[in-house]
ZAMARGU-4260 file (C-alpha; in steps of 0.2 Angstrom, whole numbers, plus 5000, padded with zeros to 4 digits):
<rodrens>
0) 4927/5083/4889 | 4942/5074/4894 | 4937/5055/4897 | 4938/5046/4914 | 4939/5029/4906
5) 4957/5027/4907 | 4958/5028/4926 | 4940/5026/4934 | 4937/5006/4929 | 4949/5000/4942
10) 4943/5011/4955 | 4925/5007/4952 | 4926/4989/4948 | 4936/4986/4965 | 4925/4997/4975
15) 4909/4992/4965 | 4911/4973/4969 | 4909/4977/4988 | 4890/4979/4986 | 4881/4962/4989
20) 4898/4955/4993 | 4891/4941/5004 | 4891/4932/4987 | 4905/4939/4979 | 4924/4944/4986
25) 4934/4955/4975 | 4951/4946/4972 | 4965/4952/4981 | 4984/4944/4984 | 4984/4955/5002
30) 4998/4964/4996 | 4996/4980/5006 | 4989/4970/5022 | 5005/4961/5025 | 5023/4966/5024
35) 5029/4948/5023 | 5015/4947/5006 | 5026/4961/4997 | 5041/4948/4996 | 5034/4938/4981
40) 5030/4955/4974 | 5047/4963/4975 | 5053/4945/4967 | 5041/4948/4954 | 5047/4966/4951
45) 5064/4959/4947 | 5058/4947/4934 | 5048/4961/4926 | 5063/4973/4926 | 5074/4959/4919
50) 5061/4955/4905 | 5062/4973/4901 | 5081/4971/4899 | 5080/4958/4889 | 5067/4967/4879
55) 5078/4982/4876 | 5094/4973/4871 | 5082/4966/4859 | 5075/4982/4852 | 5094/4989/4852
60) 5099/4975/4841 | 5084/4977/4829 | 5088/4996/4829 | 5106/4992/4824 | 5099/4980/4810
65) 5087/4995/4805 | 5101/5006/4804 | 5112/4995/4794 | 5098/4994/4782 | 5098/5013/4780
70) 5116/5015/4778 | 5115/5001/4763 | 5102/5010/4755 | 5108/5027/4756 | 5126/5019/4749
75) 5115/5013/4734 | 5106/5030/4733 | 5123/5040/4732 | 5130/5029/4720 | 5114/5024/4708
80) 5107/5041/4701 | 5099/5040/4685 | 5116/5052/4678 | 5127/5038/4684 | 5118/5022/4683
85) 5126/5007/4674 | 5124/4989/4673 | 5130/4986/4690 | 5121/4999/4699 | 5105/4996/4691
90) 5108/4976/4695 | 5111/4980/4715 | 5096/4991/4716 | 5086/4979/4708 | 5092/4965/4720
95) 5092/4976/4735 | 5074/4981/4733 | 5069/4964/4730 | 5079/4953/4741 | 5086/4965/4755
100) 5069/4973/4759 | 5061/4957/4761 | 5073/4954/4777 | 5071/4972/4785 | 5053/4969/4784
105) 5054/4953/4796 | 5067/4964/4807 | 5051/4978/4808 | 5041/4964/4812 | 5052/4959/4826
110) 5048/4941/4830 | 5063/4940/4843 | 5052/4951/4855 | 5038/4940/4855 | 5047/4931/4869
115) 5048/4946/4880 | 5029/4950/4877 | 5023/4932/4881 | 5034/4931/4898 | 5026/4948/4902
120) 5009/4940/4899 | 5011/4925/4909 | 5019/4936/4923 | 5004/4949/4923 | 4991/4937/4934
125) 5003/4938/4948 | 5001/4958/4947 | 4992/4966/4961 | 4974/4968/4958 | 4962/4982/4957
130) 4956/4978/4975 | 4975/4976/4981 | 4977/4993/4975 | 4960/5000/4984 | 4966/4992/5000
135) 4984/4999/5000 | 4976/5017/4995 | 4963/5015/5011 | 4979/5009/5022 | 4987/5027/5017
140) 4970/5036/5021 | 4969/5027/5038 | 4984/5033/5043 | 4983/5051/5036 | 4966/5052/5045
145) 4971/5044/5060 | 4986/5056/5064 | 4979/5071/5053 | 4992/5071/5042 | 4993/5083/5028
150) 4996/5076/5009 | 5011/5089/5006 | 5019/5082/5021 | 5015/5064/5017 | 5022/5066/5000
155) 5038/5072/5005 | 5039/5058/5018 | 5037/5068/5035 | 5025/5055/5044 | 5018/5061/5060
160) 5032/5073/5064 | 5046/5062/5058 | 5056/5064/5042 | 5063/5050/5033 | 5075/5051/5018
165) 5065/5044/5005 | 5063/5051/4987 | 5046/5065/4986 | 5032/5058/4979 | 5029/5062/4961
170) 5015/5066/4951 | 5011/5047/4947 | 5007/5043/4966 | 4998/5059/4970 | 4986/5059/4956
175) 4980/5042/4960 | 4977/5046/4976 | 4967/5064/4972 | 4957/5053/4959 | 4953/5042/4973
180) 4949/5054/4986 | 4936/5063/4972 | 4927/5047/4970 | 4924/5045/4988 | 4918/5062/4990
185) 4935/5068/5001 | 4935/5084/4991 | 4947/5093/5002 | 4959/5079/5001 | 4955/5079/4984
190) 4959/5095/4981 | 4976/5095/4990 | 4983/5079/4980 | 4979/5085/4964 | 4987/5102/4966
195) 5003/5094/4972 | 5000/5084/4956 | 5000/5099/4945 | 5015/5106/4955 | 5024/5091/4951
200) 5019/5093/4933 | 5026/5110/4931 | 5041/5106/4937 | 5045/5090/4927 | 5059/5092/4916
205) 5049/5083/4903 | 5030/5083/4904 | 5027/5072/4889 | 5033/5057/4899 | 5017/5059/4910
210) 5007/5056/4896 | 5014/5040/4895 | 5006/5035/4908 | 4987/5038/4900 | 4985/5056/4908
215) 4990/5073/4905 | 4988/5089/4913 | 4970/5092/4906 | 4965/5077/4917 | 4973/5086/4933
220) 4965/5103/4930 | 4948/5093/4926 | 4948/5083/4941 | 4954/5100/4952 | 4939/5109/4943
225) 4926/5095/4950 | 4935/5094/4966 | 4933/5113/4968 | 4914/5111/4965 | 4912/5099/4978
230) 4921/5111/4991 | 4908/5123/4982 | 4924/5135/4978 | 4916/5139/4961 | 4928/5155/4960
235) 4943/5142/4960 | 4933/5129/4948 | 4929/5143/4937 | 4949/5146/4934 | 4954/5128/4931
240) 4939/5129/4919 | 4946/5143/4909 | 4963/5135/4908 | 4953/5120/4902 | 4945/5131/4890
245) 4961/5137/4884 | 4969/5120/4881 | 4953/5114/4872 | 4944/5129/4864 | 4932/5119/4857
250) 4927/5108/4871 | 4907/5111/4872 | 4909/5103/4891 | 4921/5116/4896 | 4913/5128/4888
255) 4898/5125/4897 | 4906/5124/4913 | 4913/5141/4910 | 4896/5148/4907 | 4889/5139/4923
260) 4903/5143/4935 | 4902/5162/4931 | 4885/5163/4938 | 4890/5155/4955 | 4897/5162/4970
265) 4908/5153/4984 | 4899/5143/4996 | 4901/5133/5012 | 4899/5114/5011 | 4904/5102/5025
270) 4919/5096/5020 | 4922/5076/5024 | 4936/5070/5032 | 4946/5053/5027 | 4940/5040/5029
275) 4924/5035/5037 | 4925/5016/5041 | 4918/5005/5055 | 4934/5008/5065 | 4942/5024/5059
280) 4933/5036/5070 | 4937/5025/5086 | 4955/5021/5081 | 4958/5040/5078 | 4950/5045/5095
285) 4959/5032/5107 | 4976/5030/5098 | 4977/5049/5100 | 4972/5049/5117 | 4984/5056/5128
290) 4994/5043/5139 | 4992/5048/5158 | 5006/5044/5172 | 5003/5026/5179 | 4993/5026/5196
295) 4999/5018/5212 | 5017/5011/5213 | 5024/5001/5200 | 5040/4989/5199 | 5052/4980/5189
300) 5059/4964/5197 | 5068/4948/5191 | 5059/4932/5190 | 5068/4917/5195 | 5064/4898/5199
305) 5056/4891/5181 | 5062/4880/5171 | 5068/4892/5157 | 5075/4904/5170 | 5088/4893/5176
310) 5104/4902/5167 | 5097/4919/5168 | 5083/4927/5178 | 5068/4935/5167 | 5066/4956/5170
315) 5046/4959/5173 | 5039/4977/5172 | 5023/4981/5180 | 5014/4992/5169 | 4997/4992/5178
320) 4990/4985/5195 | 4972/4986/5192 | 4971/4975/5182 | 4987/4968/5182 | 4997/4973/5166
325) 5015/4967/5164 | 5028/4966/5152 | 5041/4953/5151 | 5059/4955/5143 | 5069/4944/5131
330) 5058/4931/5132 | 5065/4924/5115 | 5081/4927/5108 | 5084/4937/5091 | 5089/4921/5083
335) 5071/4911/5090 | 5061/4926/5086 | 5068/4924/5068 | 5064/4905/5068 | 5046/4910/5073
340) 5044/4923/5059 | 5051/4908/5045 | 5039/4895/5052 | 5025/4908/5051 | 5029/4916/5034
345) 5024/4902/5021 | 5007/4899/5032 | 5002/4917/5033 | 4984/4920/5024 | 4972/4933/5024
350) 4958/4929/5037 | 4939/4927/5031 | 4935/4944/5023 | 4919/4951/5027 | 4910/4966/5019
355) 4895/4978/5023 | 4881/4979/5013 | 4883/4999/5015 | 4890/5013/5003 | 4903/5004/4994
360) 4913/5021/4994 | 4913/5022/5015 | 4914/5005/5019 | 4921/4991/5007 | 4936/4985/5013
365) 4940/4971/5025 | 4941/4975/5043 | 4955/4965/5047 | 4972/4974/5037 | 4984/4959/5042
370) 4988/4942/5038 | 4990/4928/5050 | 4997/4910/5053 | 4993/4896/5067 | 5008/4888/5073
375) 5008/4872/5084 | 5019/4866/5097 | 5020/4850/5087 | 5027/4859/5071 | 5044/4864/5078
380) 5052/4864/5098 | 5053/4882/5098 | 5035/4885/5097 | 5033/4872/5112 | 5047/4879/5121
385) 5038/4897/5117 | 5022/4889/5124 | 5030/4885/5139 | 5038/4899/5143 | 5020/4910/5140
390) 5014/4901/5152 | 5026/4901/5166 | 5028/4918/5163 | 5009/4920/5164 | 5007/4910/5180
395) 4993/4900/5169 | 4989/4882/5179 | 4986/4873/5164 | 4997/4870/5150 | 4983/4868/5138
400) 4977/4882/5127 | 4974/4887/5107 | 4989/4887/5096 | 5000/4901/5093 | 4993/4915/5083
405) 5006/4925/5073 | 5001/4940/5064 | 5011/4951/5051 | 5003/4969/5047 | 5005/4980/5031
410) 5001/4998/5027 | 4990/5006/5041 | 4989/4988/5049 | 4979/4987/5065 | 4970/4978/5077
415) 4955/4981/5088 | 4949/4969/5101 | 4929/4972/5107 | 4927/4974/5125 | 4916/4957/5128
420) 4925/4942/5135 | 4928/4929/5151 | 4939/4939/5164 | 4948/4922/5166 | 4955/4924/5151
425) 4973/4930/5150 | 4979/4937/5133 | 4997/4935/5129 | 5006/4945/5115 | 5024/4942/5109
430) 5032/4955/5099 | 5042/4947/5086 | 5048/4963/5078 | 5053/4981/5083 | 5042/4994/5074
435) 5048/5010/5068 | 5033/5021/5071 | 5017/5018/5076 | 5008/5001/5082 | 5008/5004/5098
440) 4996/4992/5110 | 4983/5004/5118 | 4971/5000/5133 | 4961/5015/5132 | 4953/5014/5149
445) 4969/5013/5159 | 4977/5027/5145 | 4990/5015/5143 | 5003/5012/5128 | 5014/5000/5125
450) 5028/5001/5112 | 5031/4986/5104 | 5050/4977/5109 | 5055/4962/5099 | 5056/4948/5111
455) 5046/4956/5125 | 5028/4947/5131 | 5013/4958/5135 | 5002/4950/5148 | 4984/4956/5153
460) 4970/4949/5158 | 4952/4955/5150 | 4949/4973/5155 | 4931/4973/5149 | 4938/4987/5136
465) 4945/4988/5121 | 4962/4982/5116 | 4969/4992/5101 | 4985/4989/5092 | 4986/5007/5083
470) 4989/5008/5064 | 5007/5004/5059 | 5017/5022/5051 | 5033/5013/5046 | 5040/4995/5050
475) 5037/4977/5049 | 5026/4973/5062 | 5026/4955/5068 | 5017/4949/5084 | 5011/4932/5092
480) 4997/4930/5103 | 4986/4917/5112 | 4973/4916/5124 | 4977/4907/5141 | 4963/4901/5154
</rodrens>
């Protein structure tokens, strides 16, 4: 039987730590929950690549030295045969074998490359943790589940009807996703991802390179066999078991599986869908909801007469009359938006993570897949000015309110605001960036969906229903929000 230890530890350790998680929070850098958090990781990647290049140069120089040693030895060997041995040859051989080989031994020990190895060890604690990878996997699953995407479409960059010019995922990515689905009991998706892995392996010009990542074609077949057993497709599982037995004819586990599966017929089993966590079903239902035409006569008009509009009027668009929901365009310029993002970037942090003591496979991760920062008016004049503009645009009577909260989203990042709230409180949401795909703001009770437009301000009262920001598919989503009485 193939040992699963090469891959299971990082998944089980990350998933398993969520049990009794009120006492322990798995370590995570939040690389997948905020696109801005990826910047340090990209810089780290540059350092590791530069270190590997330096390591390669050291090895190349070492190879040059070793090849020189070989040529010297071969030259002596040609000259110093027993038939032509003379004093000069004899001395040269003794000297060479006594002195030169000691030097070659130090070359083979390669003390120079220890520097690069030490650098890599020092960089390792900054690498993504087990939990970072699991959160990224769950973000991908959230996107897949919300819009019913097929694994084959995701692998080739076809996301929710839009084809992106990206390099097709290879066996490494699809295999990890397949194993992750397998461990969660999502056998249908595990089978689909693992079939993509098998096909990639078969197309690969040098399959031995895949073994460098500590897994082989045998691993893929075994997980495919287990996925089909989970689906009740015993005939397909038997075919995988037979192929495994050809590759490992003396493996008793596969021998037993061939015998066991040969006695079973296919049966229907419920197919678990991806992924069932606290918000997944609700997000799927609401974000896929069809948007109805607006009710009543809505208007667009220019606002004048407030302080910051003396030079130019502000375009206000009515999105709903009951309740009144308005979208104000071009509240901030591109330069001002960039300044707000720069102020927030170093302050971004993960909100307090709470894990539920439920099945660690179905509900383990944070319910807030984003990072946020609080910005006060005293930090910079642009924040003070922005607060005044928000108050004037929203018609608030009091200039006092909470600080501005800036959020940055990552893979499948979304936001779900619960229904309860004070109807006297108005929410203002400023889009600090465009989003290429996904990330719409949705009001389910109104069938109203708003696409992020950078520089635009969305204002609405508490409606007594959910306010949802749907999962981001592609793009770097930044928003700033505040509550106004």
